[in-house]
C-alpha positions in Angstrom: -2.5 -3.9 37.5 0.5 -3.1 35.2 -0.4 -2.5 31.6 2.2 -2.8 28.8 2.7 0.7 27.3 2.7 0.7 23.5 2.9 3.8 21.4 0.2 3.9 18.8 -0.3 6.8 16.3 -3.6 8.5 16.3 -4.7 6.8 13.1 -3.4 3.3 12.1 -4.6 1.6 8.9 -6.0 -1.9 9.8 -6.0 -4.5 7.0 -8.3 -7.5 7.5 -7.3 -10.7 5.7 -9.0 -14.0 5.6 -6.0 -16.0 7.0 -3.0 -14.6 5.2 -2.0 -11.7 7.5 1.4 -13.0 8.6 2.3 -14.1 5.1 1.3 -10.8 3.6 3.1 -8.8 6.2 6.4 -10.8 5.6 6.0 -10.1 1.9 5.4 -6.3 2.4 8.3 -5.9 4.8 10.5 -7.6 2.3 9.4 -5.2 -0.5 9.7 -1.8 1.4 12.9 -0.4 2.9 12.6 0.9 6.5 10.1 -1.7 7.4 9.8 -4.2 10.3 7.3 -6.4 12.2 6.7 -4.9 15.6 4.4 -7.4 17.2 2.5 -10.6 16.5 -0.5 -11.8 18.6 -1.9 -15.3 18.4 -5.3 -16.8 19.1 -5.7 -18.7 22.3 -7.7 -21.8 22.9 -11.5 -21.3 22.3 -11.0 -18.0 20.5 -12.2 -17.1 16.9 -9.2 -18.7 15.1 -7.3 -21.9 15.7 -5.2 -21.8 18.9 -1.7 -20.6 18.1 -2.6 -19.1 14.7 -2.0 -15.4 14.0 -4.6 -12.9 15.2 -2.8 -9.6 14.5 0.5 -8.4 13.1 1.6 -4.8 13.9 4.3 -3.5 11.5 6.0 -0.5 10.1 5.9 -0.2 6.3 8.2 2.5 5.0 7.7 4.3 8.4 3.9 4.0 8.4 2.4 1.8 11.1 -0.2 -0.7 9.9 -2.0 -3.6 11.6 -2.9 -6.7 9.8 -5.5 -9.1 11.2 -6.8 -12.6 10.3 -10.5 -11.9 10.4 -11.9 -14.7 8.2 -13.5 -14.9 4.8 -16.1 -12.2 5.5 -13.4 -9.5 4.9 -12.6 -8.5 1.4 -10.5 -5.6 0.1 -11.9 -3.2 -2.6 -10.5 -0.3 -4.6 -12.5 1.9 -2.3 -9.5 1.9 -0.1 -5.9 1.8 -1.3 -2.4 2.4 0.1 -0.8 5.3 -1.7 3.0 5.1 -2.1 4.8 8.3 -2.9 8.0 7.5 -4.8 11.1 9.6 -5.4 12.4 8.0 -8.6 11.3 6.0 -11.6 13.5 3.2 -10.4 11.6 3.0 -7.1 8.3 3.1 -9.0 9.5 0.3 -11.3 10.7 -1.9 -8.4 7.6 -1.5 -6.3 5.3 -1.9 -9.3 6.9 -5.2 -10.3 7.2 -6.7 -6.8 3.7 -5.7 -5.6 1.9 -6.7 -8.8 3.5 -10.2 -9.0 0.6 -12.7 -9.0 -1.7 -9.7 -8.7 -3.3 -7.3 -11.2 -1.8 -4.3 -12.9 -4.4 -1.7 -13.4 -4.6 1.9 -14.7 -3.4 5.3 -13.3 -0.7 3.7 -11.2 -3.0 1.3 -9.4 -2.4 -2.3 -8.8 -3.9 -5.1 -6.7 -1.5 -7.4 -5.0 -1.8 -11.2 -4.6 -3.5 -10.7 -1.3 -6.2 -8.4 -2.8 -4.8 -5.1 -1.3 -5.0 -2.1 -3.7 -2.0 0.1 -4.0 -1.3 3.4 -5.9 2.4 3.7 -6.9 3.1 7.3 -7.9 5.9 9.8 -8.0 5.9 12.6 -5.5 6.1 15.1 -8.3 2.7 13.9 -9.7 0.9 15.3 -6.7 2.5 18.7 -7.3 1.7 18.6 -11.0 -2.0 17.7 -10.7 -2.4 20.4 -8.1 -0.6 23.1 -10.2 -2.6 26.4 -10.1 -2.4 26.4 -13.9 -5.4 24.3 -14.9 -4.1 23.6 -18.4 -0.9 22.0 -17.0 -2.9 20.1 -14.4 -5.3 18.7 -17.0 -2.5 17.6 -19.3 -0.9 15.7 -16.4 -4.2 14.0 -15.4 -4.8 13.1 -19.0 -1.3 11.5 -19.2 -1.9 9.6 -16.0 -5.2 8.3 -17.2 -3.5 6.8 -20.3 -0.9 4.9 -18.2 -0.9 1.7 -16.2 2.5 2.1 -14.4 3.3 5.8 -14.0 6.3 7.1 -16.0 7.9 10.3 -14.6 9.3 11.4 -18.0 5.9 11.3 -19.7 4.4 13.3 -16.8 7.0 15.9 -17.2 6.5 16.1 -20.9 2.7 16.5 -20.4 3.3 19.1 -17.7 5.6 21.1 -20.0 3.3 20.6 -23.0 6.0 18.9 -25.1 
C-alpha cells in the first residue's frame, strides 16, 4: 500500500468550527502575508457532514501551519486559547487589528475576537522584550500601559518603558 507522504510539524494548532472552516481560512489567508491553503478534505457519503462539504482545511498562516475543521455546533472557541501575532511595526498592528476585528469584538491588552469567534493577541515583538526586562520597574510600567490599552500602541509602550 502506498501512502501519500505529507510533512507535518510536531505540533499543529487545530481550530474546530461549526461549519465555517473554509470561509474562515479564506479570510485569514487574505489577511496575512506568506499564507496559503495547502489542502482541503471533504466529507463523503454517509460521514458526519453533508457529502461534499468541507471536513478539514490545512493552511499556512504567516508561516505557521494550522488545520481548520468543521466539527459542528458542539465546538466553541474561548479566550482560554488564542493565536498570538508578533508584529514588527505599528502599521502591521493597525492593519491586522482592523481586519481581524471587523464584525468581531475589540477587547483589551491587544486581544480581539474575530467574526468566527477565534481569539487573537496582536502585539509588537518589542512588547515581549519589555515585559521580560530584568528591571522590574520597567517591566511593571509596560504591563500597566498594556492593561490600559485596547489596541497596542508601540510609542506608548516605549514611553512607559523609558518612564517618560
